[in-house]
N, C-alpha and C positions, 0 to 999 in steps of 0.2 A: 439145725437137722438133728433127730435123735437117731441114734444107732442103736438098740434091744439086742441084746445078745440074739442069735440066731438069725434076724430078721438084718432086708433089708433096711436103711438107710433111705431118712424121710424128715421129706419138708416139712415141717411145724410152722402155724399163725396164728395162732392162740397164747394167750400168755399163764395154762398150764398143764400140765404133762408128769403121768404119774410113771416113776422113774423106779428101776430093781438095780439092788446092789449087782455095778459089773456095769451097765449101760451107762451109753458115753452122750451127750452133748457136744457137739460145734456151734457156736454165738458166732454173724457176720454184725452188722454194727453198720452204718455209715462214717464213710471218712471225713465229714464235716462239708462244708457250704462253698470247697473247691476253692481257686484264684481264677482270675483273671475273667473277661465277659466271654460268656456263653456262643452270644453270638461268631465267638469265633472259634470255638471247639468247632475240631476236627466230627466230622456228621458219624460217620462210622464206628466212632466210639465213646457218642454216648447214646445211638442204635445197641455195641455194645451193653451198656449202660443197663437201658431198659428191658433189652432179651437178659441178664442178667439179677435180675429184679432189686438194680441199682434206683435206678426210676421209673415213676410211671411212664407209660403213653398220654396221659394228657399233662402233663407237669414238664414231659421233654418236647411237644407242643408248644406249651407256655411260654416256660424259661429257657428253651438250646431254641425257640425261630424254627423249625423245621418237624418235616410229617413226615410221613410213614404209607408206602402205599398201601391200600385200601385195607385189610385184615393184619394184613405180615407187620411187621417187626422190620422190613427192608425201609432203609428212607427212599425216599421219594426225591432225587438230587435236585431234578428240574422245579418242583416247588417249593422245595426249601433254601433253592434260594435264592426266588422271589421274594420269600418272604420275611428271611434275616432281611434283605436290600430297608426291605419297607418299613421293616422295627425298625434300624440302622435312620433308615431318613424319618419318624415319627420322633425321632430321642430331639434328636439334634432341629 
């Protein structure tokens, strides 16, 4: 996030930004791969991660085994439970 003097803070998704004296940068990075089985992670926590750009929607569906409702970032609990059970069964 770049906070230029006299302007609203804005998110930056590029590797270059022109800065002036007094500008501030806030850098937020992932904390690592986590621990435990992603299939056991609370669905609401994973949805929060997706809404806050810690993980992409595609990675949520691939790694955590749950799906969102349509184009939203709200979890589809029924489909997710089925998918998680199918994934667990396939790993046995």
